[in-house]
Backbone atoms as SQL, in Angstrom:
CREATE TABLE atoms (id INTEGER PRIMARY KEY, chain TEXT, resi INTEGER, resn TEXT, atom TEXT, x REAL, y REAL, z REAL);
INSERT INTO atoms VALUES
  (1, 'A', 1, 'MET', 'N', 106.460, 91.042, 109.414),
  (2, 'A', 1, 'MET', 'CA', 106.150, 92.291, 110.049),
  (3, 'A', 1, 'MET', 'C', 107.298, 93.168, 110.030),
  (4, 'A', 2, 'THR', 'N', 107.169, 94.392, 109.771),
  (5, 'A', 2, 'THR', 'CA', 108.304, 95.198, 109.842),
  (6, 'A', 2, 'THR', 'C', 108.683, 95.635, 111.449),
  (7, 'A', 3, 'HIS', 'N', 109.884, 96.075, 111.484),
  (8, 'A', 3, 'HIS', 'CA', 110.354, 96.444, 112.821),
  (9, 'A', 3, 'HIS', 'C', 109.626, 97.519, 113.561),
  (10, 'A', 4, 'ASN', 'N', 109.272, 98.500, 112.749),
  (11, 'A', 4, 'ASN', 'CA', 108.547, 99.703, 113.179),
  (12, 'A', 4, 'ASN', 'C', 107.222, 99.265, 113.747),
  (13, 'A', 5, 'TYR', 'N', 106.625, 98.217, 112.999),
  (14, 'A', 5, 'TYR', 'CA', 105.211, 97.697, 113.383),
  (15, 'A', 5, 'TYR', 'C', 105.339, 97.084, 114.645),
  (16, 'A', 6, 'LEU', 'N', 106.370, 96.251, 114.874),
  (17, 'A', 6, 'LEU', 'CA', 106.558, 95.406, 116.094),
  (18, 'A', 6, 'LEU', 'C', 106.899, 96.412, 117.320),
  (19, 'A', 7, 'ILE', 'N', 107.637, 97.348, 117.126),
  (20, 'A', 7, 'ILE', 'CA', 107.933, 98.465, 118.002),
  (21, 'A', 7, 'ILE', 'C', 106.718, 99.043, 118.615),
  (22, 'A', 8, 'ALA', 'N', 105.911, 99.542, 117.598),
  (23, 'A', 8, 'ALA', 'CA', 104.559, 100.308, 117.865),
  (24, 'A', 8, 'ALA', 'C', 103.665, 99.525, 118.515),
  (25, 'A', 9, 'GLU', 'N', 103.512, 98.181, 118.116),
  (26, 'A', 9, 'GLU', 'CA', 102.500, 97.309, 118.772),
  (27, 'A', 9, 'GLU', 'C', 102.882, 96.927, 120.242),
  (28, 'A', 10, 'LEU', 'N', 104.168, 96.763, 120.451),
  (29, 'A', 10, 'LEU', 'CA', 104.637, 96.346, 121.643),
  (30, 'A', 10, 'LEU', 'C', 104.465, 97.637, 122.615),
  (31, 'A', 11, 'SER', 'N', 104.733, 98.874, 122.156),
  (32, 'A', 11, 'SER', 'CA', 104.604, 100.051, 122.833),
  (33, 'A', 11, 'SER', 'C', 103.070, 100.246, 123.305),
  (34, 'A', 12, 'VAL', 'N', 102.265, 100.024, 122.442),
  (35, 'A', 12, 'VAL', 'CA', 100.875, 100.202, 122.647),
  (36, 'A', 12, 'VAL', 'C', 100.369, 99.453, 123.762),
  (37, 'A', 13, 'ARG', 'N', 100.807, 98.146, 123.699),
  (38, 'A', 13, 'ARG', 'CA', 100.427, 97.143, 124.821),
  (39, 'A', 13, 'ARG', 'C', 101.001, 97.501, 126.133),
  (40, 'A', 14, 'LEU', 'N', 102.300, 98.000, 126.192),
  (41, 'A', 14, 'LEU', 'CA', 102.832, 98.575, 127.447),
  (42, 'A', 14, 'LEU', 'C', 102.163, 99.717, 127.877),
  (43, 'A', 15, 'GLY', 'N', 101.700, 100.578, 126.987),
  (44, 'A', 15, 'GLY', 'CA', 100.841, 101.800, 127.370),
  (45, 'A', 15, 'GLY', 'C', 99.566, 101.370, 128.047),
  (46, 'A', 16, 'GLU', 'N', 98.860, 100.360, 127.465),
  (47, 'A', 16, 'GLU', 'CA', 97.790, 99.748, 127.945),
  (48, 'A', 16, 'GLU', 'C', 98.008, 99.337, 129.411),
  (49, 'A', 17, 'LEU', 'N', 98.945, 98.502, 129.561),
  (50, 'A', 17, 'LEU', 'CA', 99.281, 98.123, 130.793),
  (51, 'A', 17, 'LEU', 'C', 99.644, 99.076, 131.896),
  (52, 'A', 18, 'GLN', 'N', 100.378, 100.080, 131.505),
  (53, 'A', 18, 'GLN', 'CA', 100.707, 101.184, 132.272),
  (54, 'A', 18, 'GLN', 'C', 99.589, 101.942, 132.772),
  (55, 'A', 19, 'ALA', 'N', 98.502, 101.954, 132.025),
  (56, 'A', 19, 'ALA', 'CA', 97.271, 102.748, 132.322),
  (57, 'A', 19, 'ALA', 'C', 96.445, 101.928, 133.505),
  (58, 'A', 20, 'THR', 'N', 96.846, 100.709, 133.753),
  (59, 'A', 20, 'THR', 'CA', 96.058, 100.010, 134.671),
  (60, 'A', 20, 'THR', 'C', 96.672, 100.101, 136.065),
  (61, 'A', 21, 'VAL', 'N', 97.930, 100.590, 136.236),
  (62, 'A', 21, 'VAL', 'CA', 98.690, 100.519, 137.498),
  (63, 'A', 21, 'VAL', 'C', 98.687, 101.948, 138.096),
  (64, 'A', 22, 'GLY', 'N', 98.999, 101.967, 139.473),
  (65, 'A', 22, 'GLY', 'CA', 99.147, 103.164, 140.139),
  (66, 'A', 22, 'GLY', 'C', 100.645, 103.642, 139.774),
  (67, 'A', 23, 'HIS', 'N', 100.900, 104.677, 140.656),
  (68, 'A', 23, 'HIS', 'CA', 102.226, 105.344, 140.274),
  (69, 'A', 23, 'HIS', 'C', 103.367, 104.498, 140.698),
  (70, 'A', 24, 'ASP', 'N', 103.312, 103.367, 141.588),
  (71, 'A', 24, 'ASP', 'CA', 104.413, 102.626, 141.963),
  (72, 'A', 24, 'ASP', 'C', 105.031, 101.839, 140.772),
  (73, 'A', 25, 'ALA', 'N', 104.221, 101.203, 139.988),
  (74, 'A', 25, 'ALA', 'CA', 104.762, 100.444, 138.808),
  (75, 'A', 25, 'ALA', 'C', 104.884, 101.174, 137.534),
  (76, 'A', 26, 'ALA', 'N', 104.288, 102.354, 137.483),
  (77, 'A', 26, 'ALA', 'CA', 104.213, 103.091, 136.247),
  (78, 'A', 26, 'ALA', 'C', 105.768, 103.509, 135.903),
  (79, 'A', 27, 'PRO', 'N', 106.562, 103.877, 136.619),
  (80, 'A', 27, 'PRO', 'CA', 107.968, 104.186, 136.190),
  (81, 'A', 27, 'PRO', 'C', 108.710, 103.001, 135.585),
  (82, 'A', 28, 'GLU', 'N', 108.421, 101.834, 136.012),
  (83, 'A', 28, 'GLU', 'CA', 109.071, 100.736, 135.479),
  (84, 'A', 28, 'GLU', 'C', 108.557, 100.387, 134.023),
  (85, 'A', 29, 'LEU', 'N', 107.208, 100.430, 133.973),
  (86, 'A', 29, 'LEU', 'CA', 106.673, 100.328, 132.590),
  (87, 'A', 29, 'LEU', 'C', 106.948, 101.422, 131.699),
  (88, 'A', 30, 'ALA', 'N', 107.105, 102.812, 132.217),
  (89, 'A', 30, 'ALA', 'CA', 107.450, 103.881, 131.365),
  (90, 'A', 30, 'ALA', 'C', 108.770, 103.690, 130.836),
  (91, 'A', 31, 'ALA', 'N', 109.815, 103.184, 131.622),
  (92, 'A', 31, 'ALA', 'CA', 111.255, 102.940, 131.268),
  (93, 'A', 31, 'ALA', 'C', 111.297, 101.812, 130.145),
  (94, 'A', 32, 'LEU', 'N', 110.572, 100.664, 130.526),
  (95, 'A', 32, 'LEU', 'CA', 110.543, 99.745, 129.341),
  (96, 'A', 32, 'LEU', 'C', 109.986, 100.118, 128.072),
  (97, 'A', 33, 'ARG', 'N', 108.885, 100.912, 128.111),
  (98, 'A', 33, 'ARG', 'CA', 108.150, 101.409, 127.007),
  (99, 'A', 33, 'ARG', 'C', 109.183, 102.362, 126.206),
  (100, 'A', 34, 'HIS', 'N', 109.933, 103.243, 126.984),
  (101, 'A', 34, 'HIS', 'CA', 110.823, 103.976, 126.230),
  (102, 'A', 34, 'HIS', 'C', 111.997, 103.193, 125.601),
  (103, 'A', 35, 'GLN', 'N', 112.537, 102.176, 126.343),
  (104, 'A', 35, 'GLN', 'CA', 113.489, 101.354, 125.828),
  (105, 'A', 35, 'GLN', 'C', 112.975, 100.580, 124.577),
  (106, 'A', 36, 'VAL', 'N', 111.772, 100.148, 124.438),
  (107, 'A', 36, 'VAL', 'CA', 111.222, 99.529, 123.293),
  (108, 'A', 36, 'VAL', 'C', 111.120, 100.590, 122.274),
  (109, 'A', 37, 'GLU', 'N', 110.749, 101.742, 122.404),
  (110, 'A', 37, 'GLU', 'CA', 110.599, 102.868, 121.301),
  (111, 'A', 37, 'GLU', 'C', 111.986, 103.420, 120.784),
  (112, 'A', 38, 'ALA', 'N', 112.950, 103.308, 121.656),
  (113, 'A', 38, 'ALA', 'CA', 114.294, 103.878, 121.370),
  (114, 'A', 38, 'ALA', 'C', 115.256, 102.843, 120.940),
  (115, 'A', 39, 'GLY', 'N', 114.911, 101.698, 121.349),
  (116, 'A', 39, 'GLY', 'CA', 115.846, 100.468, 121.102),
  (117, 'A', 39, 'GLY', 'C', 115.890, 99.990, 119.815),
  (118, 'A', 40, 'SER', 'N', 116.739, 98.923, 119.672),
  (119, 'A', 40, 'SER', 'CA', 116.775, 98.248, 118.281),
  (120, 'A', 40, 'SER', 'C', 115.946, 96.999, 118.278),
  (121, 'A', 41, 'PRO', 'N', 115.635, 96.526, 117.144),
  (122, 'A', 41, 'PRO', 'CA', 114.701, 95.419, 117.045),
  (123, 'A', 41, 'PRO', 'C', 115.183, 94.128, 117.693),
  (124, 'A', 42, 'PRO', 'N', 116.488, 93.858, 117.693),
  (125, 'A', 42, 'PRO', 'CA', 116.918, 92.756, 118.464),
  (126, 'A', 42, 'PRO', 'C', 116.576, 92.788, 120.007),
  (127, 'A', 43, 'GLY', 'N', 116.325, 93.886, 120.540),
  (128, 'A', 43, 'GLY', 'CA', 115.962, 93.991, 121.868),
  (129, 'A', 43, 'GLY', 'C', 114.584, 93.733, 122.192),
  (130, 'A', 44, 'LEU', 'N', 113.651, 93.696, 121.140),
  (131, 'A', 44, 'LEU', 'CA', 112.306, 93.494, 121.323),
  (132, 'A', 44, 'LEU', 'C', 111.934, 92.304, 122.094),
  (133, 'A', 45, 'ARG', 'N', 112.820, 91.017, 121.765),
  (134, 'A', 45, 'ARG', 'CA', 112.447, 89.815, 122.458),
  (135, 'A', 45, 'ARG', 'C', 112.622, 89.984, 123.947),
  (136, 'A', 46, 'ALA', 'N', 113.720, 90.354, 124.306),
  (137, 'A', 46, 'ALA', 'CA', 113.939, 90.639, 125.829),
  (138, 'A', 46, 'ALA', 'C', 112.935, 91.602, 126.478),
  (139, 'A', 47, 'ALA', 'N', 112.504, 92.529, 125.719),
  (140, 'A', 47, 'ALA', 'CA', 111.412, 93.599, 126.206),
  (141, 'A', 47, 'ALA', 'C', 110.178, 92.882, 126.316),
  (142, 'A', 48, 'ALA', 'N', 109.733, 92.151, 125.403),
  (143, 'A', 48, 'ALA', 'CA', 108.453, 91.309, 125.402),
  (144, 'A', 48, 'ALA', 'C', 108.543, 90.322, 126.639),
  (145, 'A', 49, 'VAL', 'N', 109.614, 89.733, 126.949),
  (146, 'A', 49, 'VAL', 'CA', 109.703, 88.751, 128.063),
  (147, 'A', 49, 'VAL', 'C', 109.571, 89.607, 129.298),
  (148, 'A', 50, 'GLN', 'N', 110.234, 90.662, 129.427),
  (149, 'A', 50, 'GLN', 'CA', 110.271, 91.537, 130.600),
  (150, 'A', 50, 'GLN', 'C', 108.795, 92.019, 130.756),
  (151, 'A', 51, 'ALA', 'N', 108.150, 92.543, 129.675),
  (152, 'A', 51, 'ALA', 'CA', 106.876, 92.983, 129.880),
  (153, 'A', 51, 'ALA', 'C', 105.851, 91.940, 130.387),
  (154, 'A', 52, 'LEU', 'N', 106.050, 90.507, 130.034),
  (155, 'A', 52, 'LEU', 'CA', 105.083, 89.603, 130.603),
  (156, 'A', 52, 'LEU', 'C', 105.487, 89.239, 132.019),
  (157, 'A', 53, 'ALA', 'N', 106.695, 89.428, 132.456),
  (158, 'A', 53, 'ALA', 'CA', 107.049, 89.257, 133.806),
  (159, 'A', 53, 'ALA', 'C', 106.434, 90.412, 134.594),
  (160, 'A', 54, 'ILE', 'N', 106.440, 91.572, 134.165),
  (161, 'A', 54, 'ILE', 'CA', 105.879, 92.738, 134.866),
  (162, 'A', 54, 'ILE', 'C', 104.327, 92.471, 134.874),
  (163, 'A', 55, 'ALA', 'N', 103.720, 92.058, 133.804),
  (164, 'A', 55, 'ALA', 'CA', 102.288, 92.059, 133.853),
  (165, 'A', 55, 'ALA', 'C', 101.827, 90.878, 134.693),
  (166, 'A', 56, 'ASP', 'N', 102.696, 89.810, 134.885),
  (167, 'A', 56, 'ASP', 'CA', 102.364, 88.747, 135.745),
  (168, 'A', 56, 'ASP', 'C', 102.359, 89.328, 137.214),
  (169, 'A', 57, 'SER', 'N', 103.533, 90.049, 137.550),
  (170, 'A', 57, 'SER', 'CA', 103.607, 90.587, 138.842),
  (171, 'A', 57, 'SER', 'C', 102.477, 91.489, 139.171),
  (172, 'A', 58, 'LEU', 'N', 102.078, 92.399, 138.268),
  (173, 'A', 58, 'LEU', 'CA', 100.908, 93.227, 138.339),
  (174, 'A', 58, 'LEU', 'C', 99.683, 92.532, 138.718),
  (175, 'A', 59, 'CYS', 'N', 99.354, 91.391, 137.892),
  (176, 'A', 59, 'CYS', 'CA', 98.200, 90.640, 138.231),
  (177, 'A', 59, 'CYS', 'C', 98.090, 90.056, 139.709),
  (178, 'A', 60, 'TRP', 'N', 99.349, 89.450, 140.146),
  (179, 'A', 60, 'TRP', 'CA', 99.320, 88.944, 141.463),
  (180, 'A', 60, 'TRP', 'C', 99.117, 90.128, 142.492),
  (181, 'A', 61, 'GLU', 'N', 99.658, 91.253, 142.199),
  (182, 'A', 61, 'GLU', 'CA', 99.545, 92.399, 143.200),
  (183, 'A', 61, 'GLU', 'C', 98.117, 92.725, 143.307),
  (184, 'A', 62, 'SER', 'N', 97.470, 92.842, 142.275),
  (185, 'A', 62, 'SER', 'CA', 96.011, 93.160, 142.049),
  (186, 'A', 62, 'SER', 'C', 95.213, 92.164, 142.938),
  (187, 'A', 63, 'LEU', 'N', 95.509, 90.865, 142.705),
  (188, 'A', 63, 'LEU', 'CA', 94.699, 89.828, 143.464),
  (189, 'A', 63, 'LEU', 'C', 94.931, 89.859, 144.884),
  (190, 'A', 64, 'SER', 'N', 96.206, 90.274, 145.270),
  (191, 'A', 64, 'SER', 'CA', 96.500, 90.283, 146.823),
  (192, 'A', 64, 'SER', 'C', 95.793, 91.480, 147.434),
  (193, 'A', 65, 'ARG', 'N', 95.480, 92.509, 146.643),
  (194, 'A', 65, 'ARG', 'CA', 94.822, 93.639, 147.142),
  (195, 'A', 65, 'ARG', 'C', 93.246, 93.582, 147.069),
  (196, 'A', 66, 'GLY', 'N', 92.832, 92.494, 146.361),
  (197, 'A', 66, 'GLY', 'CA', 91.334, 92.289, 146.171),
  (198, 'A', 66, 'GLY', 'C', 90.891, 93.088, 145.078),
  (199, 'A', 67, 'ASP', 'N', 91.799, 93.620, 144.195),
  (200, 'A', 67, 'ASP', 'CA', 91.424, 94.526, 142.952),
  (201, 'A', 67, 'ASP', 'C', 90.963, 93.654, 141.969),
  (202, 'A', 68, 'ILE', 'N', 89.697, 93.122, 141.947),
  (203, 'A', 68, 'ILE', 'CA', 89.313, 92.083, 140.834),
  (204, 'A', 68, 'ILE', 'C', 89.349, 92.763, 139.448),
  (205, 'A', 69, 'THR', 'N', 88.764, 94.021, 139.394),
  (206, 'A', 69, 'THR', 'CA', 88.681, 94.740, 138.081),
  (207, 'A', 69, 'THR', 'C', 90.022, 94.996, 137.590),
  (208, 'A', 70, 'GLY', 'N', 90.959, 95.466, 138.463),
  (209, 'A', 70, 'GLY', 'CA', 92.285, 95.623, 137.819),
  (210, 'A', 70, 'GLY', 'C', 92.994, 94.309, 137.387),
  (211, 'A', 71, 'PHE', 'N', 92.797, 93.300, 138.146),
  (212, 'A', 71, 'PHE', 'CA', 93.344, 91.984, 137.711),
  (213, 'A', 71, 'PHE', 'C', 92.707, 91.549, 136.442),
  (214, 'A', 72, 'ILE', 'N', 91.398, 91.687, 136.198),
  (215, 'A', 72, 'ILE', 'CA', 90.904, 91.249, 134.983),
  (216, 'A', 72, 'ILE', 'C', 91.403, 92.077, 133.788),
  (217, 'A', 73, 'ARG', 'N', 91.454, 93.371, 133.959),
  (218, 'A', 73, 'ARG', 'CA', 92.116, 94.275, 132.874),
  (219, 'A', 73, 'ARG', 'C', 93.433, 93.838, 132.496),
  (220, 'A', 74, 'GLN', 'N', 94.280, 93.775, 133.655),
  (221, 'A', 74, 'GLN', 'CA', 95.675, 93.398, 133.491),
  (222, 'A', 74, 'GLN', 'C', 95.862, 91.951, 132.986),
  (223, 'A', 75, 'ALA', 'N', 95.017, 90.969, 133.270),
  (224, 'A', 75, 'ALA', 'CA', 95.030, 89.624, 132.719),
  (225, 'A', 75, 'ALA', 'C', 94.844, 89.647, 131.177),
  (226, 'A', 76, 'GLU', 'N', 93.774, 90.480, 130.878),
  (227, 'A', 76, 'GLU', 'CA', 93.356, 90.557, 129.411),
  (228, 'A', 76, 'GLU', 'C', 94.498, 91.249, 128.535),
  (229, 'A', 77, 'ILE', 'N', 95.124, 92.247, 129.150),
  (230, 'A', 77, 'ILE', 'CA', 96.130, 92.893, 128.332),
  (231, 'A', 77, 'ILE', 'C', 97.419, 91.984, 128.362),
  (232, 'A', 78, 'SER', 'N', 97.687, 91.111, 129.451),
  (233, 'A', 78, 'SER', 'CA', 98.734, 90.169, 129.504),
  (234, 'A', 78, 'SER', 'C', 98.499, 89.021, 128.461),
  (235, 'A', 79, 'ALA', 'N', 97.290, 88.493, 128.260),
  (236, 'A', 79, 'ALA', 'CA', 96.995, 87.607, 127.262),
  (237, 'A', 79, 'ALA', 'C', 97.249, 88.158, 125.875),
  (238, 'A', 80, 'ASP', 'N', 96.892, 89.358, 125.644),
  (239, 'A', 80, 'ASP', 'CA', 96.990, 89.978, 124.357),
  (240, 'A', 80, 'ASP', 'C', 98.441, 90.257, 124.211),
  (241, 'A', 81, 'LEU', 'N', 99.248, 90.484, 125.115),
  (242, 'A', 81, 'LEU', 'CA', 100.667, 90.783, 124.881),
  (243, 'A', 81, 'LEU', 'C', 101.329, 89.421, 124.561),
  (244, 'A', 82, 'ARG', 'N', 100.921, 88.412, 125.206),
  (245, 'A', 82, 'ARG', 'CA', 101.614, 87.119, 125.047),
  (246, 'A', 82, 'ARG', 'C', 101.135, 86.661, 123.688),
  (247, 'A', 83, 'LEU', 'N', 99.980, 86.817, 123.164),
  (248, 'A', 83, 'LEU', 'CA', 99.495, 86.227, 121.848),
  (249, 'A', 83, 'LEU', 'C', 100.320, 87.171, 120.816),
  (250, 'A', 84, 'PHE', 'N', 100.354, 88.432, 120.936),
  (251, 'A', 84, 'PHE', 'CA', 101.161, 89.292, 120.181),
  (252, 'A', 84, 'PHE', 'C', 102.594, 88.846, 120.067),
  (253, 'A', 85, 'GLY', 'N', 103.185, 88.487, 121.158),
  (254, 'A', 85, 'GLY', 'CA', 104.661, 88.108, 121.232),
  (255, 'A', 85, 'GLY', 'C', 104.738, 86.778, 120.528),
  (256, 'A', 86, 'VAL', 'N', 103.813, 85.862, 120.657),
  (257, 'A', 86, 'VAL', 'CA', 103.957, 84.529, 119.964),
  (258, 'A', 86, 'VAL', 'C', 103.803, 84.756, 118.452),
  (259, 'A', 87, 'CYS', 'N', 102.736, 85.429, 118.002),
  (260, 'A', 87, 'CYS', 'CA', 102.509, 85.663, 116.666),
  (261, 'A', 87, 'CYS', 'C', 103.529, 86.356, 115.811),
  (262, 'A', 88, 'SER', 'N', 104.120, 87.350, 116.577),
  (263, 'A', 88, 'SER', 'CA', 105.203, 88.012, 116.030),
  (264, 'A', 88, 'SER', 'C', 106.646, 87.371, 116.009),
  (265, 'A', 89, 'ARG', 'N', 106.696, 86.203, 116.764),
  (266, 'A', 89, 'ARG', 'CA', 107.766, 85.369, 117.046),
  (267, 'A', 89, 'ARG', 'C', 108.821, 86.107, 118.002),
  (268, 'A', 90, 'LEU', 'N', 108.352, 86.945, 118.694),
  (269, 'A', 90, 'LEU', 'CA', 109.285, 87.512, 119.696),
  (270, 'A', 90, 'LEU', 'C', 109.218, 86.509, 120.835),
  (271, 'A', 91, 'LEU', 'N', 108.196, 85.814, 121.052),
  (272, 'A', 91, 'LEU', 'CA', 108.217, 84.848, 122.167),
  (273, 'A', 91, 'LEU', 'C', 107.929, 83.404, 121.674),
  (274, 'A', 92, 'ALA', 'N', 108.558, 82.422, 122.407),
  (275, 'A', 92, 'ALA', 'CA', 108.146, 81.077, 121.911),
  (276, 'A', 92, 'ALA', 'C', 106.750, 80.681, 122.323),
  (277, 'A', 93, 'ASP', 'N', 106.222, 79.778, 121.671),
  (278, 'A', 93, 'ASP', 'CA', 104.751, 79.366, 121.938),
  (279, 'A', 93, 'ASP', 'C', 104.596, 78.848, 123.340),
  (280, 'A', 94, 'GLY', 'N', 105.642, 78.248, 124.031),
  (281, 'A', 94, 'GLY', 'CA', 105.598, 77.743, 125.350),
  (282, 'A', 94, 'GLY', 'C', 105.826, 78.843, 126.404),
  (283, 'A', 95, 'SER', 'N', 106.131, 80.125, 125.976),
  (284, 'A', 95, 'SER', 'CA', 106.531, 81.007, 127.070),
  (285, 'A', 95, 'SER', 'C', 105.359, 81.499, 127.936);
C-alpha cells in the first residue's frame, strides 16, 4: 500500500469517528486527523494506536450515558479501524 493511501484511509476513519461525537471529543479527533494528514508515514502506527484508544474511550462514554446508538456506530468504526490497522500492518494482530 502506498503511504498516501494509508494516510487517506486512516483520515477517513478518523473523520467517521469524529462525526459520532459531540463537541467535547471533536477537538482531540480533529487534532489527530490533522496530525495524520500532515505527518510522516512512520507516525501512522502511533496515530492508529491513539485512534483506537480514543475510540475505546468514546465507546465507554456512550455506554455510560446510555447512548446505545452512538455506541453501536462507534464500535463499528472502531472495528473497521482495527481491521484496517492490522491489514495495513500499522497494528499488530493482537492489538
